[in-house]
C-alpha positions as CSV (number, residue, x, y, z in Angstrom):
1,M,50.4,55.4,-12.8
2,R,51.8,52.5,-11.6
3,L,49.7,52.5,-8.1
4,G,46.8,52.9,-10.3
5,S,47.8,49.6,-12.2
6,R,48.8,48.0,-9.2
7,G,45.2,48.7,-7.8
8,A,43.8,47.7,-10.9
9,S,45.7,44.1,-10.4
10,I,44.5,43.7,-6.7
11,V,40.9,44.2,-7.4
12,A,41.3,42.0,-11.2
13,V,42.5,39.3,-8.9
14,I,39.6,39.6,-6.2
15,I,37.5,39.0,-9.1
16,M,38.9,36.1,-9.9
17,L,38.9,34.3,-6.8
18,A,35.0,35.4,-6.0
19,I,34.2,33.7,-9.6
20,V,36.4,30.8,-8.6
21,T,34.3,30.5,-5.0
22,L,31.2,31.0,-6.8
23,L,32.1,28.6,-9.4
24,G,33.3,26.1,-6.8
25,T,30.3,26.5,-4.6
26,V,28.0,25.5,-7.9
27,F,30.4,22.6,-8.4
28,V,30.1,21.3,-5.1
29,A,26.3,21.6,-4.7
30,L,25.7,20.2,-8.0
31,F,28.1,17.1,-6.9
32,T,26.3,16.9,-3.4
33,G,22.8,16.8,-4.9
34,S,24.2,14.2,-7.8
35,L,25.7,12.5,-5.0
36,E,22.4,12.4,-2.6
37,R,20.2,11.4,-5.8
38,S,22.3,8.2,-6.6
39,T,22.6,7.5,-3.0
40,G,19.0,7.8,-2.4
41,A,18.0,5.7,-6.0
42,A,20.2,3.0,-4.3
43,L,18.6,2.7,-1.3
44,S,15.5,2.9,-2.9
45,A,16.3,-0.3,-5.1
46,R,17.6,-2.0,-2.1
47,A,13.9,-1.5,-0.6
48,L,12.6,-2.7,-3.6
49,Y,14.6,-5.5,-3.2
50,S,13.9,-6.1,0.7
51,A,9.9,-5.9,-0.4
52,E,10.2,-8.3,-3.2
53,G,12.0,-11.1,-1.1
54,G,10.0,-10.7,1.6
55,L,7.2,-11.4,-0.4
56,E,8.6,-14.3,-2.1
57,A,9.6,-15.6,1.4
58,A,5.5,-15.2,2.4
59,I,3.8,-16.1,-0.7
60,G,6.7,-19.3,-0.6
61,H,5.7,-20.6,3.5
62,L,1.7,-20.1,2.6
63,K,2.0,-22.7,-0.5
64,E,3.9,-25.4,1.5
65,A,1.7,-28.6,2.5
66,P,-0.4,-29.2,4.3
67,A,-2.7,-26.5,3.6
68,S,-4.2,-26.7,6.7
69,L,-1.2,-25.8,9.1
70,Y,0.6,-23.1,5.8
71,W,-2.1,-21.9,3.8
72,T,-3.7,-20.4,7.1
73,W,-0.7,-19.3,8.7
74,R,-1.6,-15.6,9.7
75,D,1.2,-14.3,11.0
76,G,4.1,-12.0,8.7
77,Y,7.7,-10.9,9.3
78,L,8.8,-7.7,11.2
79,G,11.7,-6.3,10.7
80,K,13.2,-9.4,8.9
81,P,16.9,-9.2,7.0
82,A,16.0,-9.2,3.8
83,G,19.4,-8.6,1.3
84,S,21.1,-5.3,2.3
85,G,17.7,-4.0,4.2
86,T,14.7,-5.8,6.5
87,V,11.4,-6.3,5.5
88,D,7.7,-6.0,7.2
89,V,5.0,-8.4,5.7
90,E,1.5,-9.2,6.7
91,V,-0.9,-11.9,5.0
92,L,-4.1,-11.0,4.1
93,E,-7.6,-12.1,3.2
94,Y,-8.1,-11.2,-0.6
95,E,-11.6,-10.4,-1.9
96,N,-12.7,-9.8,-5.4
97,R,-16.4,-8.0,-5.2
98,D,-17.1,-7.5,-8.9
99,S,-20.5,-6.3,-9.8
100,T,-22.1,-3.5,-11.7
101,L,-24.4,-0.2,-10.1
102,A,-28.2,-0.8,-9.9
103,A,-28.1,3.3,-8.5
104,S,-25.3,5.4,-8.1
105,V,-23.7,4.1,-4.7
106,K,-23.2,-0.1,-3.9
107,C,-22.2,-1.0,0.0
108,E,-19.5,-4.4,0.4
109,P,-19.6,-5.3,4.0
110,F,-16.7,-7.3,5.0
111,E,-15.7,-9.2,8.6
112,S,-11.8,-8.6,9.6
113,T,-10.7,-10.7,12.7
114,I,-7.5,-9.1,13.9
115,T,-6.0,-12.0,16.3
116,A,-3.6,-11.4,19.3
117,A,-2.1,-15.2,18.2
118,G,1.2,-15.2,16.8
119,A,3.7,-12.8,16.9
120,N,3.2,-9.9,13.6
121,P,-1.0,-10.3,13.0
122,S,-2.2,-8.2,9.9
123,R,-3.0,-4.7,10.7
124,T,-4.2,-3.6,7.3
125,V,-7.1,-3.2,5.4
126,Y,-6.0,-2.3,1.7
127,M,-8.7,-2.0,-1.4
128,A,-8.3,-1.4,-5.3
129,L,-11.0,0.0,-7.4
130,S,-11.2,-0.2,-11.3
131,W,-13.1,0.1,-14.0
132,G,-14.0,-0.2,-17.9
133,T,-16.2,3.4,-18.4
134,S,-15.2,6.3,-19.1
135,N,-17.4,7.5,-16.0
136,N,-14.9,8.4,-13.4
137,M,-15.7,6.5,-9.7
138,G,-15.1,6.8,-6.2
139,L,-14.2,4.7,-3.3
140,E,-14.6,5.2,0.3
141,L,-14.0,2.7,3.9
142,Y,-16.7,3.1,6.9
143,D,-16.2,1.6,10.0
144,N,-19.3,-0.7,10.4
145,T,-22.6,-1.8,8.1
146,I,-24.1,0.4,6.7
147,A,-28.3,0.5,6.8
148,D,-28.8,3.2,4.2
149,C,-26.4,3.0,1.5
150,S,-27.4,6.5,0.2
151,N,-26.5,7.9,4.0
152,P,-23.4,6.1,5.2
153,L,-23.2,8.3,7.3
154,A,-26.2,7.7,9.4
155,S,-24.6,4.5,10.5
156,A,-21.0,4.3,10.8
157,N,-17.8,6.3,10.0
158,L,-15.7,7.4,7.1
159,L,-12.2,6.2,7.9
160,A,-10.6,6.2,4.3
161,S,-11.5,7.9,0.9
162,S,-10.3,7.9,-2.6
163,V,-12.2,9.9,-5.4
164,T,-9.5,11.0,-7.7
165,S,-9.5,11.3,-11.8
166,N,-7.3,9.0,-12.0
167,M,-7.5,4.7,-11.9
168,P,-7.4,2.5,-9.8
169,E,-8.7,4.5,-7.0
170,I,-6.8,2.8,-3.6
171,I,-7.2,2.9,0.0
172,R,-4.7,1.4,2.2
173,Y,-5.8,1.8,6.1
174,R,-4.2,0.6,8.8
175,V,-6.0,-0.2,11.6
176,T,-6.2,1.0,15.1
177,D,-8.3,-1.5,17.6
178,A,-6.6,-3.8,19.6
179,A,-6.5,-7.5,19.4
180,P,-8.0,-9.4,19.6
181,A,-11.1,-8.1,17.8
182,T,-14.0,-9.0,15.4
183,L,-14.3,-5.6,13.0
184,T,-17.1,-5.2,10.6
185,Y,-16.3,-2.6,7.8
186,T,-18.1,-1.3,4.9
187,A,-16.2,-0.8,1.1
188,R,-18.5,1.9,-0.8
189,V,-18.7,2.5,-4.4
190,S,-19.9,5.5,-6.4
191,G,-20.3,6.5,-9.7
192,T,-22.8,6.2,-12.8
193,T,-25.5,3.5,-12.4
194,G,-24.9,0.7,-14.8
195,D,-21.2,1.0,-14.3
196,V,-19.5,-2.2,-14.0
197,Y,-16.8,-2.4,-11.3
198,Q,-13.7,-4.9,-10.1
199,L,-12.9,-4.7,-6.4
200,R,-10.0,-6.3,-4.5
201,I,-10.6,-5.8,-1.1
202,S,-7.4,-7.6,1.1
203,H,-7.7,-7.4,5.0
204,P,-7.2,-9.3,8.2
205,D,-8.5,-13.0,8.7
206,E,-12.4,-13.0,8.3
207,A,-13.2,-16.3,11.4
208,A,-14.9,-18.5,8.2
209,F,-11.5,-18.7,5.9
210,G,-9.3,-21.4,5.7
211,T,-8.7,-23.9,2.6
212,G,-11.8,-22.9,0.8
213,K,-12.2,-19.7,-1.5
214,T,-15.9,-18.7,-0.8
215,C,-14.6,-16.2,2.0
216,G,-17.3,-18.6,4.4
217,Q,-20.2,-17.4,2.1
218,P,-22.9,-19.9,1.5
219,A,-22.7,-22.8,-0.8
220,G,-23.9,-21.5,-4.5
221,P,-23.6,-18.1,-7.1
222,P,-22.7,-15.5,-6.7
223,F,-19.2,-16.5,-5.1
224,K,-17.1,-14.3,-3.7
225,K,-13.7,-15.9,-4.7
226,C,-11.2,-15.7,-1.8
227,M,-7.7,-15.9,-2.0
228,R,-4.3,-15.1,0.0
229,A,-2.7,-11.4,-0.4
230,V,0.7,-10.3,0.7
231,I,1.9,-6.8,1.6
232,S,5.2,-6.2,1.3
233,L,7.3,-3.4,3.0
234,G,11.2,-3.4,1.9
235,K,13.4,-0.7,4.5
236,A,17.0,0.4,3.5
237,Q,18.2,3.2,6.0
238,N,15.2,6.0,5.4
239,A,14.0,4.5,2.1
240,R,10.9,2.7,1.6
241,R,9.1,0.6,-1.3
242,E,6.1,-2.2,-0.8
243,V,4.8,-4.5,-2.9
244,F,1.6,-6.4,-3.1
245,A,0.6,-9.1,-4.4
246,G,-2.4,-11.9,-4.5
247,F,-3.0,-15.2,-5.5
248,S,-4.8,-18.4,-4.9
249,K,-3.2,-22.1,-4.0
């Protein structure tokens, strides 16, 4: 009996040790996961602060006088220290292309100039489409002018698209062409005939852009109002946060 009791005690101790070990493993896993989440959140916040700092620095620079020197500034920042992280900034042209669909599709061509002058020329096309109806709409980006908007692939290549059930539809495309280059793109909006939409196109400068606000278009309506836009990417270790702003002088 005494031996049997001793054996039972050993078994009980082993079971208790196993339970304690299991609980310890679970606790360590939970603690580690919580620590990783907290660290990730902190890094994400640092990246956001860096992005916002880079945005404000670029806007402040663009708004300095004289406009002929600062408003036409095309350089951004690359790896610029900001807070406890770094920031990459691109300065873009910002166009409003608000219209109504006369058919189920409409094409909006625009020109971009990638310049080799300066340290950090812009290389991003960023488009956002919104609308006020219950009908869903779609957005596509092509690499050339389109002869027939109902048959876009006959004259251009599809670079990116956004066709979801949500609003806005957003496309962010990184230009891969070597500088210097003057490139023509087309934004293609699809939806229901009669739908009113708001299209915001931000892209590297077209050659005619300067201190004016009509994107080099002929005088008189319909004007395509031009502003500046800044995309700022904040980085803190492996965390990335991006902010965007469009503004006029």
